[in-house]
N, C-alpha and C positions, 0 to 999 in steps of 0.2 A: 540305394535300396533294391533294386531291380537287378543289378548283378550279385549283390548279396542273396538276394532270393532264389535266382538261378544257381548260384555257387552252392547253395545248400540242398537245391534238389537233384545235386551231379550225385550225391553220395546213395539216395534215396532210389535213383534212377539205377545205378549200378547195381546195387543189392536186390531191387527185384528186376531186374534183367536176368542174372545171373543167379539167383535163386531158383527159378523154374528150371534153371538147365540143369539142376543137380537132379533134381527128382526124376528126367527122362532115363539118365543115367542106371538108375537103379531098376529103373521100369520098363526099360526097352525090351527085354527079354520076356515082359510078360505082358507088355501094351501093344499097342500098334501104333503107328504113326499118328494116326487121327486125333488118337485119344492125347498125344502129349500137343500137338497143336492147339486144342480146346484146353487145356491147361493154360498154355503159355498166353493166349487171347485173354484166359480169365485174369492171369495173374497181373498181366499188363496194365486191362480197363482199372482195377486195384490199384497200382501204382499212380496211374491218371487221377483217380477221386481223390488219393492220397496227397498228389500234388498239391492240387484245388484246392482243399481243405488247407494245407501250409501255409500256402500263397494267401490265401484269403485272411487265414489267423493271423499272418504276420504283420501283413499290412492295418489288420482291426487294433492289434495291441501295440504296434509302434506306426502310428498313422501321422507321420512325416514326410511319407511319399511326396512325389511331384504332384498327386491327386489333389491331395489337401492342399497344396500350395496355391491352387485356382480360386479366385474368392467365389465363382460362380457354384462349387459345390457349400450347398447350405445344409444339409441334414444327412443322417448315415444311410438315408436310404438310396438317395443319389450315388453316393460313396461307392456304395455295394453293388450298383446295377454297373458303373464305372468298373470296376473290380472286375465282374463275371464276364462284360465285353474285352477286360484285356486279359485275363485267362484263355479265354476261348481263341482269341487270336494269337495266343502264343503258344496253343495246343493243336491249333491245322496243322495240316499234312505237311504243307508249303514248309514249313519251319522246322516242327518236330521230326520230318522224317528224316534228314541229315543225322538229326542228334541219336536216333535209334538204328540207325546203319551203321553208325558209327560203333554203338555199345556192342552190335552184335557179331560184330569182326573181333576174332581174337587176336590177343598180342596188340589191341589199339593201343595208340599212344595217349596218355591220361592227359598231357598236357596239351596235344592237339584239342582235346574237346575241351578242355577250360577254355580254350582262344577262341575256338568257334562260340562259345557260351558268351563269350565278354563281348564279340563282337555282336552278337545276334540282340544282347540285351542294350548295347549302344545303339543300335539301329531301332530299338523301340522305343528308347530314351528320345530321342531326337525327333522322329515321328509325333511324338506326344506331346514336346515343346513346340513343335511347329505348330500343332494342332490349337495349344492353349493360348499362341502369340496371336494367329491370325482370328482367333476368337477374340480376344481384346481388341484388335484394331476394330474387328466388326461394331463391340461395344462403346468404344469410342465414336466411332462414327456417330451412331446411334444417340449415344448422350448430346454432342456436340449441336446434332439436329435438334433435338429435346431442348437445350438451352435456348437457342435462335428462336424456336416456336415460343416458349418462356417469356423471351426479352419482348417478342414482336407482341403477347398478347397484353403483355404488361403484370406479369403474373412475379411478384416476391414470396422469397422462401422457396421449398422444397415442394409446395404444393401438397404435402401430407397433412395429418390434420393438427399436429403439432404446430407446424411453421403456420399453416392457414391463417391464424388470427393476427400473422404479421402482415397479411396483405391479400391482394388478391386479381385477378385480373382485370383491368382497365375495363373491359368491353362489360365486365360486371355492372360496374359504375354506371358507366353508360344506359345499359339495358335500366337496370335500379331505378336511375333520374328519370329515364322515359316511361317507366311503369308509376312513379310516383307523380310523375305530372298527368297522365294518363287518367289514376284514379282519382286526384284532386279535382279534376273536371268533370268525372262520374259523380263524386261527391256536390260539386256546386249545382249541378244539374241536375241532381234528384232534390237537392235543397229548393231550387227555386220550382221544383214541380209540387214539392210539399207546400211550398210559401201560397203556390195558385190554388190548391186544393183546399187548404184551411187559412182561412180569412176572417179576421177579428176588424169588425164595425165598429169603431169607439161611439159614433155620434147615434147610433139606435143601441149601443150595449150588447152587439150580436153575433154569434161565432159561425159563420157560414163553412159547412163540409160538403166539396164537392168530389161527387164520383167521378166524373168524367172532367179530365185536365187537358188542357190545350197550351201549348207554351212553344213558340218560336216556329210556328208551323204545326209543328204535332198536335193532332187533333186527335180527341177520342181515348185518350192515355189512361185506363182506368186506377183510379188511388189504391184500389188493392194490389193492383200489379209493381208501382210505387214503391208501396211498403213492404212488400216480397223483394224486389230489387235491393233496397237499403238492409232487409234483412239478412239477404245472400252476401251481402259485398260487406257485411260488420258495421255497416253504418248507421244502424237504426236507432242509436243512443244520440249521433251526431244528428241526425234528421228532423230526431223530435224535440229535442234538447229546447230549439228556441218556443216551439209551439208550447210545449209544457211550461217555459217561463211565463208565457202570457196567459195561460187559461190560469195559472196560480193567481197571475196578477189582478186580471181581469172579473175572472169568476169566481173562483174558489174563496177569495178574499172577501169580497161583499156577501159573499154568502153565508162564511163563517161568522160575519158580523151582524147576519141578521139586515142585511140593508137591500137585498135583490133576492126574487125568486127567481127558478128556472122556469122557462115555458119552450116548449121542444116543437118546431115543424117540420113538415116533409115535402118534397117536392117529387113527383115520380113521372116518370117517363110514359107519355100516351100510349106509345106503341109496344115497349115491352112491359111497361107497369112496374121498372125497378127505381128505385130512387135515386134520381141524380143531382138531389143538392138537400143537404139537412141543415135546419137553424136551430141555435139555443140561444135563445133572448133572454137576457137580463132584465127581467122587468121589477123597478123600486119596490120598495115595500116601505110600510109605516114604521119609523125610528121605535123601537123598543123602547117603554120607560126606564129612566134609571142606566140607559145602556145595556138591560137586563136579556139574556140571549136565551129564546127556546131552544132547549137543547134537542128534543124531539122534532120540532120543525126544519131545526140546522142540520141533524144527519140525515133525516128523509132527504132533503134538497140536495145535499151532497153525493146519497144515494143516485139520484134520478139523474145527477151530470156525469157522473162516471159510467152510468149504465148507457148514457147517451152517446158518451163517446167511446164506450166497447164496443157498440153495436156501429157505429157510422165510422168512426173512424180504425179500429183496430180489427174490425170483422168478426169478431168473437174469438178472437184467434187470442190464447191464452197466453205466450211468448210474447208477444207484442202488448197485451196488457200489462205484462209483468214489468217490461220496460217501460211504459209509459207510468205505470206507478212509482216505480224506483225515482223516475225524474220530479213527480210531483208530490209525493208523500211525505218527504222528510218534512218540507217546509210547510204542509197544508198542518199537518198533525201539530209543528210547536204553533201553530194560529189556533187552533182548536182549544190546548191545552193554556195558553194565555190569555185568548179571551173569552174562553169559558171555563174550564174545568177549574182551574185556579181561582177563580172566582167565586165559586162553588162551593167551596171547600169551607166546613161549618166553622165558623168562629167561637162556636162552644160545642163541650163536650156530648151535651144533650142533644144535640142536632147531627151527629152523624150518622144516625138510624134515616134520617132521611136524605143521607146523600146517596142509599144502597139505592132507590129508583134511578138517579142519574148514572151511577155504576151498570145498572143493569143496562140500560140504555146506550151506554159506552160499548159494552161488549156486543151487544146485537150487531150493533153498526159496524163492529169489525169483522162479525162475522158474515155480515153481507156484502162486503169490500173483498173477503176471501173467496166467498162464491163466484166473485165477479173476476177474479186472478188478479186484482188490484194490488194486493199484498200475500206477502206469502206466510201460509199457515208454518212452517218449520223455524222460520227466521223471526228470532224476539225481538229483534230490534225494530221490526212492524210492530208489534204489541206494545205501542207507546202509552195509546189510552188508557187499554185496560189496565195497564203495570199502574201508571198514576192513579187511575180506580182504586186498585187495589190496595196502592199504599195511600190510603186518604187518611192513616191515622199518623204518618209522617208528616204529612204534607199537613194534616191539621196543627201539630206540633210545631211544623217551620214555621207557620203562621203566628202560632203566637208566641213565638222564639223571637219574631222579627217583631210584635208588637211588644215584646216586653222589651227587649232592646231598646227601640226605637223610645218608649214612654224613658228609661235610664236616662238615654241620651238628654232628651229636653229636658228633663229632669235639673240636670247637669250643668246642661249650657244656660237654661231660666235662672238660675241659684246666681244670687247677689252679693253671698257671704258678708252679709249686713249685720249687725247686734240689734237686739230688740233696746227702744229707745231707754228702757230703764236702766239697764248693762250700765251704761256709759257715766251713772252718777252713785254705782256703787262703788265702795271702795273701802269696805270691811268684810269679814266673813257673817259677823251675826247680820249685815243688812241682807244679805247674799241667802242665809239660810232661813229668813222669814219671808221669801216670797219664791213659790214654786215656779218652776218655768218648763214647759212642755221641750225646750231643747239641751236641757242636761241632762245626763246622762250618768249610770253608774258603769263603770269599767268591769268587766266580769273577774279578771284576775286579779286587779290592785283593790277592789271596793273603796277608790276613791270617786268624786265627781269632776267632771269638766261640762263643758257646753261645748255642741258639736251644730253645724251649720243643717237648716232643715233639709236639705238635699242629702247631704251621707245619711240623718234619718231615714227620710224617706226611701230613698235608694237600700237602707238595710229590711225597710221595709219589705219592699218589693221582693227582694233577694229570699226573704224568711218565708211570703206567701208563695213564690213561685216553688221551692222546696217543700211545701207541704205538698202541693199540688205531684210534684216529683212521687212522694207518697203514696198517693192515691191512684197513679198512671198507671196503663201496661209500659212492658219495656223498652217500646221503640220512643212510646211518646215523654219516658218521663228520661230516657238519655237527653232528648231534645231539650227538656225543660232545665235540666242538670248543669248541660251546656250555656242556656241563657241565663241561669243563675250567675255560674261563674264569668261569662261574658261580662254581665253588666258590673260585675266588681272591679273589672280590669279596665272599663269604659272612665272610670272615677279617676284612675292613675293616666288614662291616656290625656283626659278632657281638662282636668281640674288642674294640674301646672302650667299648663300653657293658657286656659284661661287667666290665670293668677301671675301670669307671669311680672306683669309691674308693679303689681301689689308686693310679691315676694321681694321687691330691690328696695322695698321701705319698710317702716317699723308703723306695721296696723294691725288691726284685729284680723282682716283676712288669711293673712298668714299664719296670726296662733288658732284660729277655727281652722284652716287647713290642716296645723298640726295634730288641733284634738280630733279631726273626721281621723286622719289615719292611724292614731291611737286605738280610737273607736273599734275603727274597720279588723284591725289586725287583729284584736282579742275577741271581736265576734266571730269572726272567719275561723280563727282558732277552737271555738264553742260549737261551731258548725257539725262538726265531725263527729260530738259527742252527742249534739242534740238530734238530728235526723238521720244520718248516714245509717243506723243501724234499721231505722223502715224503710231503706229504700228498696227496688226490688234488686233479686241477686244479680241480675246482670251488671245492673248501672252500680250495685255496692262495689264491685270489684273495680270500676272504672272510675269512680269517684276521687275525687282528690283536692282539698283546700288549703293544706298544711302550706304548702308553696306560697301561697300569695300572701299570708301572715308578715314574713319576713320584709317582702317587698314594702310595706304598706310599713313597717317599723322603720325600716330604712329611712324611708321616705319622710314620716314624722320626726325621725331626729334630724335629717337634714335640712327640711325647712326650719328647725328651732336654731338649730346652729348657723345659720345665718340671719334670724335674726339679733342671738346674741354679738355676732361681728358686726353687723351692722349698729347697733348700741354701743359697742366698744370702739367702735370706727368714728361714731359721732361724739363719745367722749373724750377720746385722744383730741381729737381737733379742738376741743373745749379748751383744753389743759393747754394745749401749743400755745393757745392764745395768751395764755399770761408771763410768757415772755421766762420761765425758770422761777415766777414769784420773787424777783431781784428787785432791791429798792424799792419797797412796798412803805416806806417811810415818805417818800415821796407823793404827794396825793394821785398825781396823773398814772403812775406806775399803781397805786393801792387802788385807783378805779378800775383800770384795766384786770386785775389780780380780782376784785370784788363780783365784775363781769362775766367771770368765767366761773366763778364760784356759783354765780346764780346759773349760768350756762349748764353746767353739772347738775344741780338740782334740781333745773326744768326739765333735761332729759330723762333722768333717772324717776321722776317723778308720773312723767308720761308714759314713760314704761311701765311703771307701777300701776298706773290707773287701766291701763290696756291688756296688761298679762293677767293680774290678781283675779278679776271675777272671772276669768277665762280657764285657764290652766289647772293643772290639777296641782293640788297645795305643793306636794312633795317637789314638781317639777318646776314651781313657781320659787321654791324656796331657792332651790337648787340652782337655777339660771340667775336670778337675781344675787346670790352671795358669789358667784362667779363676775358679775360685771362690778356689785360692789368692790369687792378684793383687789379687781384691776387698778380700779378710780382711787383706791384710799392707799393700796401701793403705790403706786405714780405719786401721787401728793407728796407722800413720806419721801420717797426719794429725792424729787425736785425743790424741798423745803432743804433737804440733810445735803443737797449738793452746794448751796450755798455755802461759799468760803469767808465771807466777812458779813459778819449784820450788828445792824447800830442797834443801840437800846430800843428806839422805837421802831426800827424794824422788826424785832422781835414781836414786842405787842402788836402792831399789827397783823403778821403772821399767825399769831395766836387767836386773835378776833376773827381771820378770813376762816382758821379751821371750825372755831365756833358756830360762825355763821352758816359751813356748809351742813353740820350738826344738828343744826335748828332748823334748817330746810327739809333734812331727810327725817327728822324725828317720826313724823307720821307711818313712815315706814319701816323704823329701825325696833321702833318699840314693839308693834303688833311680833313681829319674829323673834326678840327678845322675851315677849310677855310667854311666849308659845312656849317657850323653852323653861321658865320658870313653872309655868302649868303642869308640867311633866315632872318636876320634882324630883330629877333624875339626874345627881351629879356626872352619869357619863354624858347622857344627853347636852347636858348644860355644857359639857368640855366637847365634845363634837361642833357645838354650837360655835364655841371659843374659836375652835382652830379653822372652822370655815371661815371665819371672819376677824382672823387674826390681826389681818391689815387694818382693820378698825381699831380694835384697841392698842396697835402701834400709833396709828395719825393720832389718838386721844392722848397718849402719855407721851407723843411730840409736844402738843400744845401745853401740857404741864412742864415739860422741862425748858419751855421758851421762856418762863416766868419764874424759874425756879433759880438758886444760888448754886456756887460752883461748889459747897459741900455737899449740898441737897443731892446732886448730879450724881456725886463719886458715891456717896454712900447707898445711893436707890442703885450704881452698878455692882458695890459689893454684897450688895444683899440679892443679886439676881434679879431684881424685878424688872430692871429692862430688859435684860436676856427672855424672860418672858414674855414679854412682849416684843418679841423678836429683831432686838437691835442687836447689833453686831458692835465688837467692842473698837474697828475701825472706822464706824457709825461717830458711836459717843465720843471718840478722839477729834474726829474730823469737828463735830458740834460743838465740842468746846471749846477750840483753837478757832473757832468763827464767831463765837459770842463773848469769849472771856479774852483781855489783852493778856499779853506776855506780863510772866509776874512767877516770884517761887512760889505760890499758893498755887499757881497753874501746875508749875512744873512737876509740884510735889503731887497733886492729883493723878495728871497723867504718869507720874514713875506708879504710883498707887496702881492704875488701874490696868499698867502693861504688866504688873506684877501680879495680877488675878487672872490674865486670860486663861 
């Protein structure tokens, strides 16, 4: 680049050199030699300035010279300064004088001039390279020395901010450990001074605060000096923590409970008259009646105690007092709330006005603590007592909520789900209607009656009364009452299924009562929104929701009923299995076994009838009994029709067993059939026939067991058997089982097949 720059300078220098010579030739006649020299010098200076400008611009625009290859040059300013120095060196007389001398001579060979310029540029380049090499050698030596120093100090990384986190000098760790050990010793020493200065005497229930401390041969050390040292060292919290804990335990706790009163004593120095030691004695007081705390006395005693520590421990220093307050106030305020304020929250809305006096005492108490700098005026967390007193309505509602839920819980836990004595003997609807019972309720959306447990009825009365209070209470109180009513209903769902877990696994009255309770509660819950919600406060009205609870109780009721039905059907299945398929009933032993099976079936059904019929809704009872009877009669008919060979005497015994079953169940079936007859509606009668179609089939089967073959065939052809739910295959198998093979049987079977 230097060669190129100097090569470009040659034409400019030649032009500037020869251009001034033209002017003197034309002006020598008019001007003297002195004027010519001045003009030549002026043009020379202009040429030199233009060369400077060209060289600077050329290196700035094409900044790839050897100067830019030096890594030490990091900004344009240093580059510019180096360029100026180079130009000055090139422009010195020692280097440029031969150049201008050669130019001044006429006929100078241009090639010689170019050779001189190349030599000059090479010298400049070699000198510059040599300087760079020397500088880099010095930098490398310095860097090696720095690396050795880092290694000796244990520095990891480059030492800059980015890599400082990766490591630090080993000496730092040594110094830090020494400082930490020293600081820990200082802490322990200051703590020993504080323990010597503030001493608790549990035998006399007194706190001794010494203003002059002597420890380990150090005498006459002032307590204020120790406090100031801990403050400066930033360990005031650490130094006062143990003392604050003991003060809370042995001083504030008995005062908050009104079990002790504070007495202050001072011991002054005879020489200076200053206080040498202050003593706070806790004198036991008379136990309050019924553990009732005198709020005014309690507050005044606490203020006296805090004033004592402010004067003799913190020396009326506001920042020290704030530190002492931060360590003791949270626990002390919680004790005041639990032992005093929470206990005086009124139980009745009429007593809310009486609580205002306690609220005023509480606010004045906090003001006194603020004046002593014990609590902060700006931190709302330090105003726990006044905030609690201001929210007395919410606390009143919370207490009432707890009472409501406790009452509901006890009510549910103490309920026995037992029936009144007279219900055990009721077997007809007529008797039920004659006697009114307080546990019989009418469902809102079905107009049917059922019997519920005492606990369910009392629970609903409690919920209704609570919702009435919601309508007449302020918004905050009303919201708590609403949650109490809702949670009381949820308690039934949480407690009763667990309480009746064993009863739900057997056939008994408690399970039926629980089913009725859930139906009753579900429909009552649906009515709550229409009955009370319009009268709720606006803010509560937006949040009040009951309808989501109704489906839960509905599903719970259905689940309990289905479990009872499955238990009944399981018992009936077990009884039928004991009949061994009703085969060989013409034998005495087999007949007795089958007869016992029929008696068991009748007993189970009669038991269920006695338990269910007085309690369940009429529609629920009929539907459930229909499911059970249909299952039993279908199974009996199927078992008899599966017998592949019957003797004449056997058919009579089977007929007798079927008739015996209907005799046992007559008291159950007659009311069901009579109820449909009272309706005098063919559609209702048809629905009843469809529901207990298996009963008709079993009755018809009893008739077929004593019918001749021709009559059976005629009954099939007339569709009488089909109407009783007989299938053609069943009739064919029945004929083959009863009648021996004969031309008449073949003809009847052929006719039957032709009518399928």
